[in-house]
C-alpha positions, 0 to 999 in steps of 0.5 A: 175722299171723292169718287169721281175718278176711277182710281179714287174709286178703287182706292176706296175699295182696297180700303174697305177690303183691308177693313173688312179682312182686319174684322174678319181675321179677328172674327176668324180667330174668335171662331177657332177659339170657339170651335176647340171649345165646342169640340172639346165639350162635345167630346166630353159629352155635353149636350149640343142643345145646351152648348148652342143656346147658352153660347154668347153672342154673337154666336158662331153661325153668326160670326161666319155669316159676318165674315162672308157678307163682309168680303162679299160686300168689299169684294163686290164694290173691289170688282167694280171699281177694279173694272171700271179703273181698267176700263178708264186705262183703255183695256177692253171689256174682253181683256177685263173678262179674261182677267176676272174669269167671267163673260164680256157680258158680265163685265159689260153688266158690272161696268154699266151698274156700277158707273152710275152707283155711288160709293 
């Protein structure tokens, strides 16, 4: 899908958010399962070193990192695409900043940075 128009870019960002969220749901379910297992084994007296070093990859810490990274990446593009679309429809930088809960300088920088960046 071409991303020349702000709405196209926003649609692509929304698709990325959906994909990141779906992946995070799967990783989160695995994290929940592993957390229950780890808790049970620790209460049973198992050694943490043995539990962590024998954990199947990706380890819990890697799953957590992946969840955060997926949302950060998709979220950053979404914020930029949404700001660009709002600006294209005539909203002021000040109004966008208020909606986003940031300064107008932050929105101005975001718009300048992302307007030229390819998706």
